[in-house]
N, C-alpha and C positions, 0 to 999 in steps of 0.2 A: 415430608422431612422436617425435623425440628430446625430451629435457627442454628444450633450448634452443628448438626449434621450437614447443613448447607454450607456453613463456613469451613468445615473440614474438607468437604468435596471441592469447595471453591478454591482452597489453597492449591490443590493440584492443577485446577484449571488456570489459575493465575500464573503459576509457575510455567505452564506450557505457553500461555499467552506472552509471558515475559521473554521466553525463548524466541518466539516468532518475531516479536518486535526487535529484540536485540539483533537477530539475523539481518534485519533491514538497516538498522541505524548504526550498528557497530562498524559497518564498512563505509558509511557515508563519508567520514573524514579520512578513512584509511585508503580508499580507492586510488586517489592520485599517487600515493606511495606504492601501492600494489602494482598498478599498471606501469609505473615508471620502472620498477624492477623487472617486470616481465616483458617490457618493451611494447606496451599497449598504446592505443591511439584514443582520440576523443570518441569516435564512433564505437569502439570496443568498450570504452568506459560506460556508455549508455547501455550496451547489451549485457554487461555483467549484472546490471540491475534488472533490465527488461526480461532476461531469460527466466529469472525467478518469478517476476510478476506474471509473465505469460503462462508458465506452468501452473502457478497458483490460481490464476484467473480461470484458465480453461477447465481445471478439475474441480473448482469450488461447487458448481451445481451438482456434479456427480457425488461428491462427499455428502452434500445436503440431502440428496434423494436417498442415498444409502442409509442415512440416519433415520429416515422415516420407515425403513424396512428391516433394519438389523440393529444389533446392540450398539448404542451410542458410545458406551464405554470402550468396547473393543475397537471400534473405528477410531476413536480419539487416540487410543494407545498405538494403533497402527500408524496413524499420521505422525505421531511424535517419533516413532522408531524410524520411519522413512526420512523425516527431517534430520535426525541425528546422523544417519548414514550419509546423507548429502553433505552435511557440515564437515564430517571427517574427510570425505573425498575432496571437498573444496580446499581444505588445509593441505592436502597432498598434491595439488595441481602444480604442474611445472610449466604451463603455457597459458596464454589468455584463452584460446579456444577450449582447452580442457577445463579451465575455471568456469567458463560460460556454461559448458555442458553439465558440470557438477552442480552449478547454481540452479539449473533447471530441475535436477533431482531434488535439491533442497526445496524448491518451490512446490513440488508435488506434495510433500508433507505439509508445507506451509498452508496450502489451500485447505487441507483438512483441519488444521489447527484453528485457522481464522473463521472457518464456517461452523465448525462443531462447538466451539466455545460458547457462542451465543445460543446455539440450539440446546445445549445441555442446561444452561442456566434457565432458559425458557421452560424446559421440562421439569424444573425443580421449583420455580418461583412464579407467582402470579404477576401479571403486568403491573398491578398497583404497587406491589412490593419490589418489583424488579429494578426500579430506579436506583435504589441505594446500592444494590449489588452491581448494577451497571456502573455505578460510581466507583466501586472498587476496581472494576476493569479499566475505567478511565484513569484511575490513579496508577495502576500498573503500566498502562500505556505511556503515561507521562514519565514514570520512573525509568522505563525501558528506553524512552526517547532521550531522556537526560543522560542516563548512564552509558548508553550505547556509543554515541560519538566520543564521549570522554574516555571510556575504556578503550575504544578503537584507536583514538589518538595517542593515548599513553602506550598502548602495545607497539604501535609502529614507531613511536619515539624512543622505545627502550631497545637498544641494540641486541641484548641477550635473549629477547623474546622473538621479535620478528612478526611480520604481518600474518603468518600462518595461524598464530594463536587467536586472531580475530574470529576464526572459524572453530578452532578446537575448544575455546573457552565456553561456548554455549552447550557443548555436549554433556557435561556433568549436570547442568540445570535441566536438560531434557530427560536425563536418566532419573533425576529426582522427581520430576513431574510424573513420569511413567509409574514409579513406585507409589507415590502418594495417591494417584488416581486409582490404582489397583486396590488400595486398602480402604479408601474412603467413599468412592462414588458408588452409590446404590440406586439404580433407577429401574423401575418396573419395565420389563420387556413385553410390549403388546404384540403378540404374534398374529400375523395375518398373512395371507397368500402373497408371496414376494415374487415379482416378475420384473427383472431389471431390463430397462430399455437400453440395451447395448448399442443399437443402431443410432438412436437419438443422441446418446452420449458421445459416440464416435464423431457424428456429424457436427455436434456443437464444438467439441474440442478441436476438430480439424478446421472448421470455419473460423473460429476465434484465432487460432494460430496463424492461418493464412492471412487474415485481416491485419493482424499486428505486424507480421513480416512485411506486408505491403506498405503499411503506414511508416515502418521504420526505414525502408530502403528507397521508396519512391521519392524522386526529386534529389536523391543523394547518390546512390549507387547506379541508378538508371532513371531516365526522365519519366515524369508523370504519365505522359502520353505514349510511352514506348510499348512494344508488344509484350515484354515481360511484365510491365506494370498492369496492363489490361488483363493478361492471363491470370495473374495473382488475384486481382480484384474480382474477376469473373468467377474464379474457382471458390473464393471465399463466399461470395454472395450465393453461389449455387449450393454450397454445403449448408449455409445458414437457412436458405429457402427450403431445402429438403428437410432440415431439422424441424422447422415450423410445421411442415406437412406431416412428418412422422409424429411429432409431439401432440398434434391434434387428433390422432387416431389410435394411439396405444393406451392400454388400461393404466399403466403406471409411468407416465412421462417423467423425464428428468426435470423439466421445467413445465409444470402444469399451466397451460395457456389460460385456464379459467381464472388464475390469480390476477391476470391483468384486467379483469372486469371490475375489480375493486379499485376505486379511485385513489385511495391512500397508497395502495401497493404500487400502482403505476407511477404516481407522482414522486414517491420516495425513491423508486428505481431511477427515474430521470435525475432527481436531485443528487443521487449518489454518484452519478457519472462526473458531474462538475466537482463534487467534493473529493473524489479520487484523484483528479488532476491536481487539485490544490494540495492535498495531503502528500502524495508521493513526489510530485514535481517540486513543490516548495522545499520539502525537507532534503531532497537530494541535491538540488542546485544551489541552495544557500551555503552548504558546506564547501562546494566547489568555488563559490564566489569569495568566501573568506580566505581560502587557501590560494587559489590561482589568481583571483582578482585583487586581493589585498595583501598577499604574502604572509599570512599567519600560519603557524604550525598546526598540525592536526589537533593537538590538545587545546590550543587557544581557540581554534574554530569550533570545537565542541562547547567550550565555555561561552562563546559568543551567541550560541543558539539557545541558551538558557531562558531568555524571555519568552520564546515560543513555547517551550515545554512547561514552564511554570504557569503560564496562562492556560494552557491546555489542562494541566493538573487541577487547578483551582476551579475552572468552569465545569469540567466533566464531573468532578466529585461533588461540587456544590449543587449543580443542577439535578444530579441524581437523587440526592437527599431531599431537595425541595419538591421534586416530582412525586416521590414516595409519600411525602407528608401531605401535599395538597392535591395531588392527582391531576395537575394541569401540566401540559408539556408543549403546546403549540408556541407559546411566547418565547421559550428558550430556543426553539428551532428558528424562529423569525429573527431574533436578535443575533444568533450565531451566523445566519446567512448574510446579514448586513455587515457584520464585523469581518467576515471572510472576504467579501467583495472589497470593502474599504482597505483592509490590510494589503491585499494583493495589488490593488490599484496604486497604493502608496509605494510599495516595493518596486513598481514599474518605473519609479522616478529616480532610483538610486544609480550611482555610477562608482568609478574607482576611488572617488574622493569623498563620498558621503560620510558624514559623521557616524561613527559606529553606534553611538547611543540612539541616534535617530533610526537606524536600521533595526535596532533592538525593539523600539516602540512599535514599528510596523510589524515585526515578527510576533509581538505579543497580541496584536489584533488578529493575525492569522491563527495563532494558537487558540485564542478564545473562540473564534469561529468554528474551528474543528472540534474543540471540546464540547461546545453546545449542540453540535449537529450530528456527530458521528453515531454515538450510541442511541440518541433519541430518534433518529430516523429508523433504526432497527426496531426500537421499542414500539413505534407507531405501527409498523407493519405487523409485528407479532401480536399486537393487541387486536388486530382485525382478521387474524388467521386462525383457522381451526387446527386442532392438535394433529389431525391427519396430514396436513400440509406444512406443519411448522418448520421442518428441516428444509424442504424445498423452497419455501418462501424466504426464510432467513438467508439461505445460501444464494438465492437469486439476487437479492438486494446487495449482498456482499460481492457477488460476481460482477455486477455492473459497476460497483464502486472500484473494484480492482481493475476492471476493463478500462475504465476512465483513467486510472493511474498508469496502467501499462501503456496505453496508447499515448497518454500525455507525456510520459517519460521519453518514449520513442520520438514523438514529434518535437518536443521541446529540446531534446538532445541534438536532433538534426538541425534545428533552427539555431541553437547556440553554436554548434560547430561551424555552420555556414557563416554566421555573423562574425565569429572570431576570425575566420579565414579572410573574409572580406575586409575587415578592419586592419589586419596585419598586412594584407596586400596593398591597401591604400597607403599605409604608413611607410612601407618599404619599397613601393613600386613593383610589388609582385616577386621581388628577388628572394624573400624569405618566407613565402606563403606556406611552403611545405612544413616549416617548423611549427605552424599553428596547430597541427594535429598532434604534436608531442605533448605528453603530460610530465615529462622529466625536465622541468624548467631549469633545475640546478645545473644541468649539463650544457645549457646554452650560454652564449656570451651575455655579459651583463646588460648591454644595450638591448639585446633581443628579449631578455627577461622583462625589462621595463615595458617594452612594447606589448608583450603578451599579458602582463599584469593589467595594463590599461585596457586592452581589448576584452579580456574576460570580465573585468569589473564593469565596463560599460555595456557589454552585450547581454549580461544577465538580466538587465532591466526588461529586455524584450521578452524573455521567458516568463517573467512575472506578469507582464502586460497581457500575454496570451492567456495565462492562467486566470487573470482577473475577468476576462471576457467569458471564459468557460464557467466561472463561478456565478455569473449572472443567471445562468440556467438553473443553478441550484436555488438561488434566491426566488426566482419566478415560480418554480415548482413548489417550494415550501409555502409560499403565500396562498396557493390554491388548495393545500391540504386542509381537510376539515377535521377539527379536533373531536375525537370520540372519547368518552369517559373510559378510563382504564378499568379492565376487568379485575375482580378480586379473587378469581379462581384460575387454576392452571389450565 
């Protein structure tokens, strides 16, 4: 494909990617308002996000493997259509359980969009030239991350619109992406015998879902050592163990185990887990910190996250162009990992009275870490992978990054909820502990509002502290990745 043809096809990919990012970020600042209107709780707040991540995570390897067997274009359009359907259903939800269920439908399409975007670009562009195109993806990621919270905040702050338009507004963009891809994307379809490993796919999806359900509810809904907890954990490990057994014996595994023989692939997979926790956990709970911990409106909370997004935009775009020009990528990964750990560690020191400009500086460090790491980890893996396994390898790295994010959101949400409840109980002598689960702070007495603002503002530091520890895993894994010169062929 010529540069012009690549840019034309890339426009459709970037529109789809923008839709995927908006779906996650547009609700970040709107969720407190949405759940307050629907009568939701802190645990349900977490699950509105987790259900999407869970569905996207569990299906990502399946989408990636299908891309190695069938038309990438048709699969991409199918994932966009499924995502648009889920978005419309979310906007029509009348209860929190219904919203959680429809968010899972949205996640099924999201898993395809996030896995297939990188696969399609890898099928069009060589690793050496892919850096600058990945930079475009990073720019769209930053724009979506910036505009999402702002648009979401403006929508919920505009009485004649209402929160339902947080979901409806992405549908026209999804339709536009579908049409543009249909007209511009031209990829050769390499036909070979296709045999889908449905048993392995089912075991992987089932095992991941059970594991995330266990992580989300253990220690909260039921004790860690209870029979329910042990049964869930046992069932999850059994499904995943059987999945490994099946994947090692079928001709077309969803996740080819031979990929893990490659050092770069294995280390990038491990690094992606910690990066996922930082990406999803950081972006979700910082919006809650500004609104529930500091009392800012959804629109103001979106503006206050600008340092994170601007740093992500500059570092992802800049590093992409520099990698394409000089062919070196390891240094950017290393600097990004250090910046991520440092930023999260500093955010672990904030409370309800920390200067906002200081929080902004810490967020900029986190944004720089994500911008330098996210696309470059995928690039390192694709550079070491054959065309036959390109979809599976890309999707597997994305899968583990999403798995880290989904598990991180579940665990961090449970930790935050418990910490807020304990702080409120200590402040009120347990008399108003039940109010700590409510997200409709405006309906509470002014004295209780002050207590909850303080509790949320102080408890959020613990969430970032745990994220900082997890990001150390990313730093260690990146340090052991060996730099391989980028290929100049697809």
